[in-house]
N, C-alpha and C positions, 0 to 999 in steps of 0.2 A: 503493500499500499505506499500511497505516497507519503503521508505521515510519517511513517516509519523511516523511509530513505532521506526525507528532509531532516529529522530528527538526525540521523547519523551524520549527513553531511555537515548541519549546525554544529553538533558536539566536535568534529575533526576540526572546523575552521577556528571554533573558539579553545579548542586544546592548542593549535599551532600559535593562534594570537597570544595565549596565557605565558608560552615560554619566553616573550619578550624578545626574541631572536630574530632578525632577519636572515641569517643563515640558516636557522632550520625551518621558516618558510618557503626559504628558496629550494632546499633539497626536498622538503615534500612535494614542493612542485614540480620538479625535474622528476623524481621517482613516479609521480602519479602520471605524466605526462611521456613517459617514455616509450609507451605503447604505441602513440601515434606514429612512431617509426615505421612501423610494420605496412604502413600504406605505401610506402616506396616500393615495397616487394609486391603489394597487390596491384599496383600501378603496372608492373612488367607482365605480372600474371594474368592481368585482364586484355593485354595483347591490343594495345590500340592501334589504330591505321595511322599510320604517318601521314600518308597523303590527307586524310580529313584534319589531323593534329596542324599541319602546316597551312592548309586552308583556314582552321579556324584563328591562327595567329594573325592574319591579315586581313581578315574578314568582319566588319563591325556592324553589325545590322541596327545602327542607332535609330532606325525608324521605328522599332520595337521598343514601347515605353518599359515591359518588363525587362528587357535585356538592358537598358539603361539603368533601371532600379537595381538591378542585381549588380551591375559592375561598381555603381555608386557605393552599393551596400559592402561590397567586397573591399572599396577603397577605404570606407569607414571603419571595415574590420581590422583592416592593416595600420592606417594611420588615425587611431582614437584621440581625441582631444585630451580625453582623461589618463588615457595610457602613456601619452608623452610625460604627464605630470607624475605619474607612477614609476617610470623610467627614471626621471631626474632624482625621486626620492629616495629611492633603491639604491640608485650609484652612492648617494651620500651616505645612507645608512651601511653600506657595508665599508666605509671609511677611508679617507685619504692619507695614504703613506708619507713618507718624507720625502720621496720623489714625487712629487704632484704632477708633473710632466708626463713620466712613466706611467704613473697610475691612471691617468686621463687617457693615454694610448691604449694602455689594456682594457679600459671600460668601453672604448670605442670598437675595440676588435670585438670584445665581447657580446656588446649590442648589435655589430654588422654581423657575426656569426650568428646569433640568436634570430636576427630578422631573415637572413637568408634560409635557414633552417625551418622556421615557421612558415615561410610561405610557400618553400618546398613541400612540407606536409600539405598544406591547403592544396597544393596544384597536383600532388599525387592522389589526393581523395578525390578532386574532381575529375581527373582523367580516369582514374578506376570507374566512377561512377557512369561518366559520358561512354565508356568503350563498353561497358557490360549492360547498359539500360536500354540498348537500341529496340529491344522488343517489348521492355516493359512500360515505355511511354513514360508519363508523368512520375514523379519522384516526389512524393509527399509525406511519407510517414518512415519512422523506424522501420516496420516491417516491409517498406518497398526497399529499404537499404539493406535487409536481411536477405532478401532475396537476390539481389544484386551479388553479394558477397559469399552468398551461397555457391552461385555459379561460378563465381571467380575460384573460391577455395575447394570445391568440389564435395565441402562437407558442411551439413546446417550446424553441427556444434561448434567446429572450429571458427563458423563465422558469426554464432551468437559470442564465443569467447572474445574474440578479435573487437567486435562493434562494442561488447560490454565494456570491456576496460579501456578501449580507446576512447570511448564516448566519455565514460565517466571520469578518466583521466584528463581528457580536455575540459571538461566541464568544472572539475574541482581546479585545474590551474586558473582558470577564469575567474573561480569563485575566490580564490585567494588573491588573486591582484585585485578584482574590483574591491572587496571589502578593506583590502588595505589601504588603497587608493581614498576611497571615501573616507575612511579613519583618519589618515594623514593629513587629508585636505581638510577636514572639519576642524582637527587639532592645531594646524597652522593657520586657519581661518581666524581662530579664538586667540590667536599670538603665541601660541606655544611651540616653538622650534622642535622639528622632529628630525632634521638633517643631523642625527648624531647617532653614536653607536647607543646600543642600549646601557642604562646604569649597572654597574657592578652589584652583583648580588650576594649575598652572603651564603656560600656553598654549605656551610652547617646549619641552615634554616630548613633545610629539606626541600622538596619539592612543593608543598603546599605552601610554605614559607616563602620562597622565592617568585611565585605566583603573585602572592598576597603584595611582595614588595614591588613587584611590577605595575600592579593595579595602583597602588600608591603613588608611585614616581609618575605615571600617565593616565589619571582618572579620566581625562578628556578623550584619549585616544580608546581606552575600553569601552567606556560609554556609547561613543560613536559605533565602535565595532560591533558590540552586542546588539544595537538598534538597527543596524544595517541586516544584520544575521536574522532578527526577529522580523524584518519588514519582508525579507527574502522569502523566509519561511511562509509568511502567511498570504504573501502574492502568490505563490506556486500553488497552495492549497486552493486558493479561489479560482485560478486561472485554468480551464481546462486544456487550452491549446495555445501554448506561447511562440508559435513558429513564427507566425505573421507578425506578432509584436516585436520577436528577435531580429527579423528582415529592416522593419520599420525602424528599429533603433539604430541599427548600423547604416542604415540610410541616413538619418539625423546627424549620426556621428561623422559621416564624410560632408553633408552641407556646413556642418559648425566646424569642420577642420581648417578652413582658410584662415579665419583671424588667429587662430591659435598657433598654426604653424608659421605664419609670416611675422607674428611678434618675436617668437623663438629665433627665427631666423634673423631679424634686425638686431636682436640682443645678441646673436653669436657673432653677426658681420661687423656691427659698428660699437657694442657697448662692454665687451669683454676687454680686458688688460690685452694690451698688443701682440703678445705672445700666446696669446690663447684664442685670438680672433680667426674667423675662416680666411684662408688664403684668397687672392683675387679672381683669380679663375673659377674656384671651387665654389666660392660664395655665388657667382651669377651662374653656374651649372646648377647649383641647388636652386635657386631662384626660379630658373625655367622649369625644373620639373615639378616644383610645387605648384609654379602658375599654371601647368597643364593640367594637373589634377583637380586644382581648385576652379578652374573654369567649366571642366567636364562636370565636377559636382553641383556648382551653382546652375550651370545649364541643365542638369538633369530634373531640376524641379519643375520647369518648364514644360520639358518632355513628357514626364510623368503625369504631370496634371492635364496635358492634351491629351494623354491616353487614357 
């Protein structure tokens, strides 16, 4: 039942947050999300036709509102405004060593590799489904995915195991990221700096004692985190089908993306100390890429409304 799975997820999230350690949250997210790497294997097992893939890379049916909305939602899922805030806070919570330049370089490499991996997983999932769903038609439910992956893996049990762990892992990673970001943002909005390592805990206090110390040290964070978990718990109980809402949420993320990324671009290009500002060529390449994505997202509003 939904209430049981929601309770398990909420307890897991609260337990991770209670440790007061970003390293624990990061390790939990990596452990839960690792199953998604299996989609790279299923992509090749689905045997997509290279000529169709090549055609899809160069053909964009912009006259179809649903296609435009889907692309905008994908952009919103990649460059989420709140996700940018999360990434900044996460890097700061890891701590900056004595060699700040080297630390920032490693953080950029970490972010770049993570971006490529996550986009690769998304592309592998899309290719798998597209290649194996030619006879199924519209894919609208998890049961449809089960049929597709059963045909790819040749066994329903293996398909159920892969989808169960991959989907749960992806959702848990998203839940950890979103709840942490919401709580950090609330804490910062209330005037409490969070971009620091967690306070030292008394090891002799025991597990429960350390949890109490963490809560006392950051009450705003834990109140916001508990409220976020309780709100998500209630929402999922009342909402029977959140698929369309999820797509529209990503669509809104894409539309709201431009002011956020251009603010960050301006700060990185002109307001940082000289040794950290973006290079001349790099800043304008990034500007053009951001501009193309932003124009497409804003233009998609009118195309979707027209459809």
